[in-house]
Every structure is written in C-alpha cells, then in structure tokens.
ZAKOLKOL-958403 format. One record per residue (C-alpha): x, y, z; residue in one letter; chain; residue number from 1. Coordinates in Angstrom, 3 decimals. Example, Ala and Ser with C-alpha at 12.3 -4.5 7.8 and 13.67 -1.06 7.14 Angstrom:
! residues 2
<xx->12.300; yy->-4.500; zz->7.800; rest->A; kette->A; nr->1>
<xx->13.670; yy->-1.060; zz->7.140; rest->S; kette->A; nr->2>
//
This chain:
! residues 271
<xx->-47.189; yy->-70.686; zz->88.090; rest->M; kette->A; nr->1>
<xx->-47.009; yy->-70.615; zz->91.986; rest->G; kette->A; nr->2>
<xx->-44.073; yy->-69.689; zz->94.515; rest->L; kette->A; nr->3>
<xx->-41.555; yy->-72.425; zz->94.556; rest->E; kette->A; nr->4>
<xx->-38.645; yy->-72.361; zz->97.317; rest->L; kette->A; nr->5>
<xx->-35.662; yy->-74.682; zz->96.908; rest->Y; kette->A; nr->6>
<xx->-34.143; yy->-75.703; zz->100.256; rest->L; kette->A; nr->7>
<xx->-32.188; yy->-78.226; zz->102.873; rest->D; kette->A; nr->8>
<xx->-33.239; yy->-77.966; zz->106.292; rest->L; kette->A; nr->9>
<xx->-29.880; yy->-78.664; zz->107.238; rest->L; kette->A; nr->10>
<xx->-29.166; yy->-75.702; zz->105.947; rest->S; kette->A; nr->11>
<xx->-29.545; yy->-72.680; zz->108.485; rest->Q; kette->A; nr->12>
<xx->-30.702; yy->-69.934; zz->105.761; rest->P; kette->A; nr->13>
<xx->-32.974; yy->-72.527; zz->104.673; rest->C; kette->A; nr->14>
<xx->-34.322; yy->-73.079; zz->107.878; rest->R; kette->A; nr->15>
<xx->-35.141; yy->-69.462; zz->108.321; rest->S; kette->A; nr->16>
<xx->-36.888; yy->-68.849; zz->105.046; rest->I; kette->A; nr->17>
<xx->-39.098; yy->-72.091; zz->105.703; rest->Y; kette->A; nr->18>
<xx->-40.192; yy->-70.813; zz->109.081; rest->I; kette->A; nr->19>
<xx->-40.748; yy->-67.554; zz->108.015; rest->F; kette->A; nr->20>
<xx->-43.161; yy->-68.721; zz->104.866; rest->A; kette->A; nr->21>
<xx->-45.077; yy->-71.412; zz->107.327; rest->R; kette->A; nr->22>
<xx->-45.539; yy->-68.819; zz->109.992; rest->T; kette->A; nr->23>
<xx->-46.726; yy->-66.221; zz->107.566; rest->N; kette->A; nr->24>
<xx->-49.102; yy->-68.642; zz->105.949; rest->N; kette->A; nr->25>
<xx->-47.704; yy->-68.158; zz->102.440; rest->I; kette->A; nr->26>
<xx->-48.450; yy->-70.625; zz->99.934; rest->P; kette->A; nr->27>
<xx->-45.560; yy->-72.412; zz->98.725; rest->F; kette->A; nr->28>
<xx->-43.772; yy->-75.553; zz->96.987; rest->E; kette->A; nr->29>
<xx->-41.341; yy->-77.289; zz->99.168; rest->F; kette->A; nr->30>
<xx->-38.447; yy->-78.296; zz->97.089; rest->K; kette->A; nr->31>
<xx->-36.417; yy->-80.426; zz->98.433; rest->H; kette->A; nr->32>
<xx->-32.421; yy->-80.199; zz->98.173; rest->V; kette->A; nr->33>
<xx->-30.410; yy->-82.525; zz->99.414; rest->E; kette->A; nr->34>
<xx->-27.047; yy->-80.583; zz->100.054; rest->L; kette->A; nr->35>
<xx->-25.255; yy->-83.490; zz->101.705; rest->F; kette->A; nr->36>
<xx->-25.931; yy->-85.932; zz->98.383; rest->K; kette->A; nr->37>
<xx->-25.095; yy->-83.115; zz->96.311; rest->A; kette->A; nr->38>
<xx->-21.523; yy->-82.451; zz->98.608; rest->L; kette->A; nr->39>
<xx->-20.810; yy->-86.038; zz->98.342; rest->L; kette->A; nr->40>
<xx->-20.995; yy->-85.989; zz->95.026; rest->S; kette->A; nr->41>
<xx->-19.203; yy->-83.046; zz->94.156; rest->R; kette->A; nr->42>
<xx->-16.098; yy->-84.091; zz->96.487; rest->L; kette->A; nr->43>
<xx->-16.000; yy->-87.368; zz->94.524; rest->S; kette->A; nr->44>
<xx->-16.173; yy->-86.072; zz->91.588; rest->A; kette->A; nr->45>
<xx->-13.407; yy->-83.676; zz->92.287; rest->D; kette->A; nr->46>
<xx->-11.423; yy->-85.873; zz->93.530; rest->S; kette->A; nr->47>
<xx->-8.475; yy->-87.398; zz->91.639; rest->V; kette->A; nr->48>
<xx->-10.314; yy->-90.740; zz->92.120; rest->L; kette->A; nr->49>
<xx->-12.743; yy->-89.813; zz->89.427; rest->G; kette->A; nr->50>
<xx->-15.363; yy->-91.829; zz->90.423; rest->K; kette->A; nr->51>
<xx->-18.809; yy->-91.840; zz->92.535; rest->K; kette->A; nr->52>
<xx->-19.110; yy->-92.424; zz->96.257; rest->P; kette->A; nr->53>
<xx->-20.897; yy->-95.682; zz->96.993; rest->A; kette->A; nr->54>
<xx->-24.351; yy->-95.796; zz->96.573; rest->A; kette->A; nr->55>
<xx->-25.020; yy->-96.723; zz->100.240; rest->A; kette->A; nr->56>
<xx->-22.933; yy->-93.715; zz->101.146; rest->A; kette->A; nr->57>
<xx->-25.110; yy->-91.456; zz->99.116; rest->A; kette->A; nr->58>
<xx->-28.808; yy->-92.904; zz->100.334; rest->S; kette->A; nr->59>
<xx->-28.031; yy->-93.117; zz->103.811; rest->G; kette->A; nr->60>
<xx->-26.787; yy->-88.908; zz->104.223; rest->A; kette->A; nr->61>
<xx->-30.528; yy->-87.824; zz->105.558; rest->E; kette->A; nr->62>
<xx->-33.755; yy->-89.088; zz->106.938; rest->R; kette->A; nr->63>
<xx->-36.169; yy->-91.118; zz->104.720; rest->P; kette->A; nr->64>
<xx->-37.960; yy->-88.355; zz->103.030; rest->R; kette->A; nr->65>
<xx->-40.814; yy->-88.689; zz->100.678; rest->T; kette->A; nr->66>
<xx->-40.714; yy->-86.828; zz->97.099; rest->G; kette->A; nr->67>
<xx->-37.151; yy->-86.655; zz->94.521; rest->P; kette->A; nr->68>
<xx->-34.230; yy->-84.375; zz->95.466; rest->S; kette->A; nr->69>
<xx->-34.421; yy->-81.154; zz->93.276; rest->N; kette->A; nr->70>
<xx->-30.714; yy->-80.456; zz->93.063; rest->S; kette->A; nr->71>
<xx->-30.829; yy->-79.775; zz->89.692; rest->E; kette->A; nr->72>
<xx->-33.304; yy->-77.432; zz->89.585; rest->G; kette->A; nr->73>
<xx->-31.755; yy->-75.350; zz->91.970; rest->A; kette->A; nr->74>
<xx->-29.004; yy->-75.139; zz->90.278; rest->G; kette->A; nr->75>
<xx->-30.997; yy->-73.677; zz->87.408; rest->K; kette->A; nr->76>
<xx->-32.867; yy->-71.566; zz->89.712; rest->I; kette->A; nr->77>
<xx->-29.719; yy->-69.644; zz->91.671; rest->S; kette->A; nr->78>
<xx->-26.999; yy->-68.640; zz->89.373; rest->L; kette->A; nr->79>
<xx->-25.036; yy->-69.293; zz->92.387; rest->L; kette->A; nr->80>
<xx->-25.887; yy->-73.056; zz->92.444; rest->K; kette->A; nr->81>
<xx->-26.678; yy->-72.924; zz->96.141; rest->K; kette->A; nr->82>
<xx->-29.766; yy->-72.592; zz->98.000; rest->V; kette->A; nr->83>
<xx->-31.847; yy->-71.230; zz->99.778; rest->P; kette->A; nr->84>
<xx->-33.397; yy->-70.707; zz->95.708; rest->A; kette->A; nr->85>
<xx->-37.103; yy->-69.214; zz->95.037; rest->L; kette->A; nr->86>
<xx->-38.617; yy->-69.066; zz->91.597; rest->K; kette->A; nr->87>
<xx->-41.699; yy->-67.316; zz->91.450; rest->D; kette->A; nr->88>
<xx->-43.326; yy->-67.678; zz->88.353; rest->G; kette->A; nr->89>
<xx->-40.630; yy->-66.604; zz->85.623; rest->D; kette->A; nr->90>
<xx->-38.437; yy->-64.554; zz->88.575; rest->F; kette->A; nr->91>
<xx->-36.226; yy->-66.278; zz->90.966; rest->T; kette->A; nr->92>
<xx->-33.826; yy->-65.296; zz->93.368; rest->L; kette->A; nr->93>
<xx->-31.318; yy->-66.331; zz->95.755; rest->A; kette->A; nr->94>
<xx->-29.565; yy->-65.410; zz->99.060; rest->E; kette->A; nr->95>
<xx->-31.744; yy->-65.478; zz->102.416; rest->C; kette->A; nr->96>
<xx->-32.216; yy->-62.077; zz->103.286; rest->T; kette->A; nr->97>
<xx->-32.924; yy->-61.260; zz->99.847; rest->A; kette->A; nr->98>
<xx->-35.687; yy->-63.753; zz->100.135; rest->I; kette->A; nr->99>
<xx->-36.680; yy->-62.920; zz->103.379; rest->L; kette->A; nr->100>
<xx->-37.534; yy->-59.391; zz->101.831; rest->L; kette->A; nr->101>
<xx->-39.120; yy->-60.253; zz->98.830; rest->Y; kette->A; nr->102>
<xx->-41.581; yy->-62.481; zz->101.014; rest->L; kette->A; nr->103>
<xx->-42.359; yy->-59.945; zz->103.408; rest->S; kette->A; nr->104>
<xx->-43.045; yy->-57.242; zz->100.938; rest->R; kette->A; nr->105>
<xx->-44.888; yy->-59.368; zz->98.468; rest->K; kette->A; nr->106>
<xx->-47.131; yy->-61.191; zz->101.289; rest->Y; kette->A; nr->107>
<xx->-47.690; yy->-57.960; zz->103.362; rest->N; kette->A; nr->108>
<xx->-46.417; yy->-60.157; zz->106.391; rest->T; kette->A; nr->109>
<xx->-46.947; yy->-58.720; zz->109.892; rest->P; kette->A; nr->110>
<xx->-44.875; yy->-55.124; zz->110.269; rest->D; kette->A; nr->111>
<xx->-42.726; yy->-56.427; zz->113.537; rest->H; kette->A; nr->112>
<xx->-41.132; yy->-58.965; zz->110.919; rest->W; kette->A; nr->113>
<xx->-39.263; yy->-55.973; zz->109.250; rest->Y; kette->A; nr->114>
<xx->-40.887; yy->-52.575; zz->110.662; rest->P; kette->A; nr->115>
<xx->-41.596; yy->-49.860; zz->108.458; rest->S; kette->A; nr->116>
<xx->-40.482; yy->-47.327; zz->111.586; rest->D; kette->A; nr->117>
<xx->-37.019; yy->-46.668; zz->109.905; rest->I; kette->A; nr->118>
<xx->-35.649; yy->-46.845; zz->113.074; rest->K; kette->A; nr->119>
<xx->-36.424; yy->-50.343; zz->114.155; rest->K; kette->A; nr->120>
<xx->-36.003; yy->-51.435; zz->110.214; rest->R; kette->A; nr->121>
<xx->-32.275; yy->-49.939; zz->110.668; rest->A; kette->A; nr->122>
<xx->-31.739; yy->-52.364; zz->113.902; rest->Q; kette->A; nr->123>
<xx->-32.800; yy->-55.356; zz->112.097; rest->V; kette->A; nr->124>
<xx->-30.504; yy->-54.520; zz->109.242; rest->D; kette->A; nr->125>
<xx->-27.669; yy->-53.934; zz->111.736; rest->E; kette->A; nr->126>
<xx->-28.146; yy->-56.922; zz->113.406; rest->Y; kette->A; nr->127>
<xx->-28.079; yy->-59.031; zz->109.563; rest->L; kette->A; nr->128>
<xx->-24.755; yy->-56.793; zz->108.733; rest->S; kette->A; nr->129>
<xx->-23.345; yy->-58.246; zz->111.962; rest->W; kette->A; nr->130>
<xx->-24.494; yy->-61.762; zz->112.235; rest->H; kette->A; nr->131>
<xx->-22.419; yy->-62.676; zz->109.055; rest->H; kette->A; nr->132>
<xx->-19.327; yy->-61.891; zz->110.515; rest->A; kette->A; nr->133>
<xx->-19.688; yy->-63.151; zz->113.817; rest->N; kette->A; nr->134>
<xx->-22.304; yy->-65.761; zz->114.769; rest->I; kette->A; nr->135>
<xx->-22.245; yy->-67.366; zz->111.118; rest->R; kette->A; nr->136>
<xx->-18.277; yy->-66.921; zz->111.426; rest->A; kette->A; nr->137>
<xx->-18.309; yy->-69.413; zz->113.984; rest->N; kette->A; nr->138>
<xx->-21.400; yy->-71.775; zz->115.028; rest->A; kette->A; nr->139>
<xx->-21.787; yy->-73.841; zz->111.509; rest->P; kette->A; nr->140>
<xx->-17.996; yy->-74.748; zz->111.940; rest->K; kette->A; nr->141>
<xx->-18.885; yy->-77.047; zz->115.056; rest->T; kette->A; nr->142>
<xx->-20.957; yy->-79.098; zz->112.638; rest->M; kette->A; nr->143>
<xx->-18.053; yy->-79.655; zz->110.157; rest->W; kette->A; nr->144>
<xx->-15.638; yy->-80.069; zz->113.678; rest->I; kette->A; nr->145>
<xx->-17.805; yy->-82.685; zz->115.378; rest->K; kette->A; nr->146>
<xx->-19.379; yy->-84.585; zz->112.728; rest->V; kette->A; nr->147>
<xx->-18.894; yy->-83.971; zz->108.963; rest->L; kette->A; nr->148>
<xx->-14.690; yy->-83.676; zz->108.857; rest->I; kette->A; nr->149>
<xx->-14.679; yy->-86.824; zz->110.963; rest->P; kette->A; nr->150>
<xx->-16.885; yy->-88.596; zz->108.522; rest->L; kette->A; nr->151>
<xx->-15.577; yy->-87.372; zz->105.725; rest->F; kette->A; nr->152>
<xx->-11.840; yy->-88.535; zz->106.895; rest->T; kette->A; nr->153>
<xx->-12.369; yy->-91.623; zz->109.317; rest->G; kette->A; nr->154>
<xx->-10.505; yy->-89.216; zz->112.078; rest->Q; kette->A; nr->155>
<xx->-11.769; yy->-87.048; zz->114.942; rest->P; kette->A; nr->156>
<xx->-10.167; yy->-83.484; zz->115.222; rest->L; kette->A; nr->157>
<xx->-8.202; yy->-82.231; zz->118.127; rest->P; kette->A; nr->158>
<xx->-9.859; yy->-80.943; zz->120.698; rest->S; kette->A; nr->159>
<xx->-8.453; yy->-77.565; zz->120.650; rest->E; kette->A; nr->160>
<xx->-9.712; yy->-77.054; zz->117.593; rest->K; kette->A; nr->161>
<xx->-13.322; yy->-77.019; zz->118.774; rest->L; kette->A; nr->162>
<xx->-12.145; yy->-75.536; zz->121.859; rest->Q; kette->A; nr->163>
<xx->-10.757; yy->-72.410; zz->119.733; rest->E; kette->A; nr->164>
<xx->-13.966; yy->-72.129; zz->117.364; rest->V; kette->A; nr->165>
<xx->-16.399; yy->-72.308; zz->120.807; rest->M; kette->A; nr->166>
<xx->-14.237; yy->-69.385; zz->122.318; rest->E; kette->A; nr->167>
<xx->-15.069; yy->-67.279; zz->119.430; rest->G; kette->A; nr->168>
<xx->-18.551; yy->-68.327; zz->119.428; rest->L; kette->A; nr->169>
<xx->-18.721; yy->-67.513; zz->123.041; rest->S; kette->A; nr->170>
<xx->-17.302; yy->-64.349; zz->122.278; rest->A; kette->A; nr->171>
<xx->-20.169; yy->-63.181; zz->119.944; rest->S; kette->A; nr->172>
<xx->-22.505; yy->-64.629; zz->121.875; rest->L; kette->A; nr->173>
<xx->-21.742; yy->-62.241; zz->124.619; rest->K; kette->A; nr->174>
<xx->-21.639; yy->-59.585; zz->122.365; rest->Q; kette->A; nr->175>
<xx->-25.108; yy->-60.628; zz->121.184; rest->F; kette->A; nr->176>
<xx->-26.413; yy->-60.293; zz->124.739; rest->E; kette->A; nr->177>
<xx->-24.960; yy->-57.102; zz->125.685; rest->E; kette->A; nr->178>
<xx->-25.412; yy->-55.205; zz->122.339; rest->R; kette->A; nr->179>
<xx->-28.549; yy->-56.590; zz->120.681; rest->F; kette->A; nr->180>
<xx->-30.703; yy->-58.514; zz->123.292; rest->L; kette->A; nr->181>
<xx->-29.788; yy->-56.454; zz->126.895; rest->Q; kette->A; nr->182>
<xx->-32.581; yy->-56.887; zz->128.176; rest->D; kette->A; nr->183>
<xx->-35.728; yy->-56.909; zz->125.579; rest->K; kette->A; nr->184>
<xx->-37.529; yy->-59.683; zz->124.585; rest->A; kette->A; nr->185>
<xx->-36.230; yy->-59.809; zz->121.091; rest->F; kette->A; nr->186>
<xx->-33.772; yy->-58.125; zz->119.674; rest->I; kette->A; nr->187>
<xx->-35.949; yy->-55.195; zz->118.455; rest->I; kette->A; nr->188>
<xx->-37.952; yy->-55.072; zz->121.470; rest->G; kette->A; nr->189>
<xx->-41.055; yy->-56.570; zz->122.371; rest->S; kette->A; nr->190>
<xx->-41.752; yy->-58.309; zz->118.972; rest->E; kette->A; nr->191>
<xx->-40.137; yy->-60.945; zz->116.725; rest->I; kette->A; nr->192>
<xx->-38.556; yy->-59.866; zz->113.782; rest->S; kette->A; nr->193>
<xx->-36.247; yy->-61.158; zz->111.113; rest->L; kette->A; nr->194>
<xx->-33.054; yy->-60.479; zz->113.073; rest->A; kette->A; nr->195>
<xx->-34.352; yy->-62.945; zz->115.898; rest->D; kette->A; nr->196>
<xx->-35.090; yy->-65.449; zz->113.207; rest->L; kette->A; nr->197>
<xx->-32.182; yy->-65.332; zz->111.405; rest->V; kette->A; nr->198>
<xx->-30.102; yy->-65.231; zz->114.880; rest->A; kette->A; nr->199>
<xx->-32.059; yy->-68.616; zz->116.457; rest->I; kette->A; nr->200>
<xx->-31.474; yy->-71.415; zz->113.313; rest->V; kette->A; nr->201>
<xx->-27.774; yy->-70.266; zz->113.290; rest->E; kette->A; nr->202>
<xx->-27.415; yy->-70.642; zz->116.942; rest->L; kette->A; nr->203>
<xx->-29.605; yy->-74.170; zz->116.432; rest->M; kette->A; nr->204>
<xx->-26.432; yy->-75.620; zz->114.763; rest->Q; kette->A; nr->205>
<xx->-24.190; yy->-76.253; zz->117.311; rest->P; kette->A; nr->206>
<xx->-26.946; yy->-77.398; zz->119.263; rest->V; kette->A; nr->207>
<xx->-27.556; yy->-80.006; zz->116.683; rest->G; kette->A; nr->208>
<xx->-24.340; yy->-81.761; zz->117.514; rest->V; kette->A; nr->209>
<xx->-24.079; yy->-81.659; zz->121.044; rest->G; kette->A; nr->210>
<xx->-22.480; yy->-78.283; zz->122.003; rest->C; kette->A; nr->211>
<xx->-25.401; yy->-76.557; zz->124.226; rest->D; kette->A; nr->212>
<xx->-24.574; yy->-72.977; zz->123.743; rest->I; kette->A; nr->213>
<xx->-27.849; yy->-72.229; zz->126.002; rest->F; kette->A; nr->214>
<xx->-26.725; yy->-73.971; zz->129.129; rest->E; kette->A; nr->215>
<xx->-25.548; yy->-71.218; zz->131.514; rest->D; kette->A; nr->216>
<xx->-26.657; yy->-68.844; zz->129.425; rest->R; kette->A; nr->217>
<xx->-30.572; yy->-68.044; zz->130.990; rest->P; kette->A; nr->218>
<xx->-31.139; yy->-64.669; zz->129.495; rest->R; kette->A; nr->219>
<xx->-30.507; yy->-66.697; zz->126.164; rest->L; kette->A; nr->220>
<xx->-32.044; yy->-69.109; zz->126.728; rest->M; kette->A; nr->221>
<xx->-35.201; yy->-67.422; zz->127.324; rest->E; kette->A; nr->222>
<xx->-34.921; yy->-65.531; zz->124.507; rest->W; kette->A; nr->223>
<xx->-35.025; yy->-68.560; zz->122.582; rest->R; kette->A; nr->224>
<xx->-37.874; yy->-69.686; zz->124.397; rest->R; kette->A; nr->225>
<xx->-39.721; yy->-66.509; zz->123.380; rest->R; kette->A; nr->226>
<xx->-38.937; yy->-67.116; zz->119.516; rest->V; kette->A; nr->227>
<xx->-40.778; yy->-70.812; zz->119.821; rest->E; kette->A; nr->228>
<xx->-43.637; yy->-69.609; zz->120.765; rest->E; kette->A; nr->229>
<xx->-43.519; yy->-66.722; zz->118.625; rest->A; kette->A; nr->230>
<xx->-43.178; yy->-69.044; zz->115.535; rest->V; kette->A; nr->231>
<xx->-44.798; yy->-72.121; zz->117.157; rest->G; kette->A; nr->232>
<xx->-42.878; yy->-74.786; zz->118.767; rest->K; kette->A; nr->233>
<xx->-44.264; yy->-77.650; zz->116.632; rest->E; kette->A; nr->234>
<xx->-43.013; yy->-76.106; zz->113.352; rest->L; kette->A; nr->235>
<xx->-39.910; yy->-74.641; zz->115.177; rest->F; kette->A; nr->236>
<xx->-39.081; yy->-78.538; zz->116.081; rest->F; kette->A; nr->237>
<xx->-40.229; yy->-79.736; zz->112.787; rest->Q; kette->A; nr->238>
<xx->-38.007; yy->-77.322; zz->110.793; rest->A; kette->A; nr->239>
<xx->-34.950; yy->-78.159; zz->113.164; rest->H; kette->A; nr->240>
<xx->-35.630; yy->-82.187; zz->113.016; rest->E; kette->A; nr->241>
<xx->-32.769; yy->-82.916; zz->110.655; rest->M; kette->A; nr->242>
<xx->-30.145; yy->-80.700; zz->112.541; rest->I; kette->A; nr->243>
<xx->-30.822; yy->-82.397; zz->115.972; rest->L; kette->A; nr->244>
<xx->-30.617; yy->-85.723; zz->114.318; rest->N; kette->A; nr->245>
<xx->-27.685; yy->-84.769; zz->112.441; rest->I; kette->A; nr->246>
<xx->-25.348; yy->-87.364; zz->114.439; rest->K; kette->A; nr->247>
<xx->-27.241; yy->-90.312; zz->112.726; rest->E; kette->A; nr->248>
<xx->-24.034; yy->-89.227; zz->110.026; rest->L; kette->A; nr->249>
<xx->-22.001; yy->-90.638; zz->111.763; rest->S; kette->A; nr->250>
<xx->-23.373; yy->-93.938; zz->110.654; rest->N; kette->A; nr->251>
<xx->-22.558; yy->-93.575; zz->106.654; rest->I; kette->A; nr->252>
<xx->-19.730; yy->-95.686; zz->105.126; rest->Q; kette->A; nr->253>
<xx->-17.543; yy->-93.503; zz->102.952; rest->I; kette->A; nr->254>
<xx->-15.485; yy->-94.982; zz->100.700; rest->D; kette->A; nr->255>
<xx->-12.069; yy->-95.249; zz->102.129; rest->P; kette->A; nr->256>
<xx->-9.884; yy->-93.777; zz->99.290; rest->Q; kette->A; nr->257>
<xx->-12.008; yy->-90.913; zz->98.812; rest->L; kette->A; nr->258>
<xx->-11.565; yy->-90.227; zz->102.266; rest->K; kette->A; nr->259>
<xx->-7.971; yy->-90.242; zz->101.878; rest->E; kette->A; nr->260>
<xx->-7.760; yy->-87.944; zz->99.416; rest->H; kette->A; nr->261>
<xx->-9.954; yy->-85.886; zz->100.901; rest->L; kette->A; nr->262>
<xx->-8.526; yy->-85.453; zz->104.639; rest->A; kette->A; nr->263>
<xx->-5.855; yy->-82.774; zz->103.389; rest->P; kette->A; nr->264>
<xx->-9.115; yy->-80.751; zz->101.710; rest->V; kette->A; nr->265>
<xx->-11.158; yy->-80.750; zz->104.710; rest->L; kette->A; nr->266>
<xx->-8.816; yy->-79.755; zz->106.972; rest->M; kette->A; nr->267>
<xx->-7.986; yy->-76.543; zz->105.421; rest->K; kette->A; nr->268>
<xx->-10.909; yy->-75.404; zz->105.428; rest->M; kette->A; nr->269>
<xx->-10.815; yy->-74.653; zz->109.503; rest->L; kette->A; nr->270>
<xx->-7.796; yy->-72.670; zz->108.706; rest->K; kette->A; nr->271>
//
C-alpha cells in the first residue's frame, strides 16, 4: 500500500501538505475529504431538529469534483477525526506539522525546507510555534465572518466584528514582517522553508473572501510572489482554486429551521 493523504483544499494545513508533496514529487494518493459537507451533516445531526440538511444544500457545497468523498476514511485514519491525515501502509499520522516533517524526512526533501543547520531549523520551529497563536488565530476567522456564518444563519455579521479581526491580523502581520521576514527573501534566508509554506496558505484565507491583506504591504507582496515562484505558480493557484472561489458558497440554500438553531451556536465561536 502506498502513501495516502486525506485532504480538503479548503483547509489551510491541507493545502500546505498538498503543495509540499507535489513540489517535491512525492507519490501519493489524494483522498478528498469534503469538510463543508461533513460540517453541515454534523451540525444538522447535533441540532434539536434531529434531521439531515437538504440534499441540495450538501451537494452544492463545493465546486464539482470527481471521485467520492473520504470523510469516513479520514475519521478512521486520524484518531482526532479531522484532516489532514496520513496513511502510509499501516502507519497513520495526524496534524499538519507532524505530517510535513514526516514527509520531509522519509523522502529526503531538499535541505532548505527543514534545514539540517541547527540554528536555521530552530528558526523554522520558532515561526511554526508563533504562527498558531498569531496568524492562525485571526486569518481563518475572516472566512467565518464573511461567508460561513452569514450562510448558516442567513444574517450578515456587524462590520465591527470583521474590523476587530482585521486589526488583530494587522498586528500579527506587522510582527511577521518586522520579526520574521525583515529584509530577507524568505523567513529564514534566501530559500523557501516549511515556515513560508505554512504562512502563505494561512494568509490566502482572507484573500479568498475579499480581504486583500497584501495590498499596501509591498514587502509582504514581494514575499508572496517569491513563494509562488518557488513552488510554481500553476501549482500554487491550483491548490488555492477552491478558497479563491469560496464566495460561491453564498448561493447554497440552508434549511431555515437549521439556520435558526445554528445562529446562537455559531456566534459563540467568534467570542
């Protein structure tokens, strides 16, 4: 049995693994997991209504794709029941960073991704640790605020909520530029690393919902351009096609009773 990767390219961590594997010519079977469908199903099952969402709502969740969803398979592979998940023979693994490191070591990818030099490696580790409490703490919320919560509840959120998230993200981006990027081509120097890959996929999440965080940030824009070129523009935009078309979800019809039940639950997620 070969390497299997359970991914949904709407997910930032999944995109980083997909891009990394493709860039490094790692052979794998792409097991597509439809997170949006799974989310709708879970929310509906957990609701007091006790019934499934309309089939039309579920089937329209994503752009047409070939092949079945592998949501159940991912749940069996990952004890955490989420993606990304890896299956390599009888070995299974969850969590984005763990999977990236496993792939880099098993397939002996070029040193610049996760350098053997102890200081450069420590810089990658430092960024990955900082990332979760800063960039990742705010960037994904833009999609919930601008697309998902209005879709599930039928009501737009107050503009103040988005402004609050964007202010937090702006503060993180300022730290990112001044502390990590500085005047370098990439986070740890002249070559791309896992740190750059994890960062860029996260920062494309706001772009997909119309919050162009690269505008008026020339240093950040140049860094993005270099990352795109390092992994290949065609692959970069292929991996981000779904998130760049995320607004198409706004056309999905959700059961009104389900919306009524979900509204207070979803609003708590942003508090």
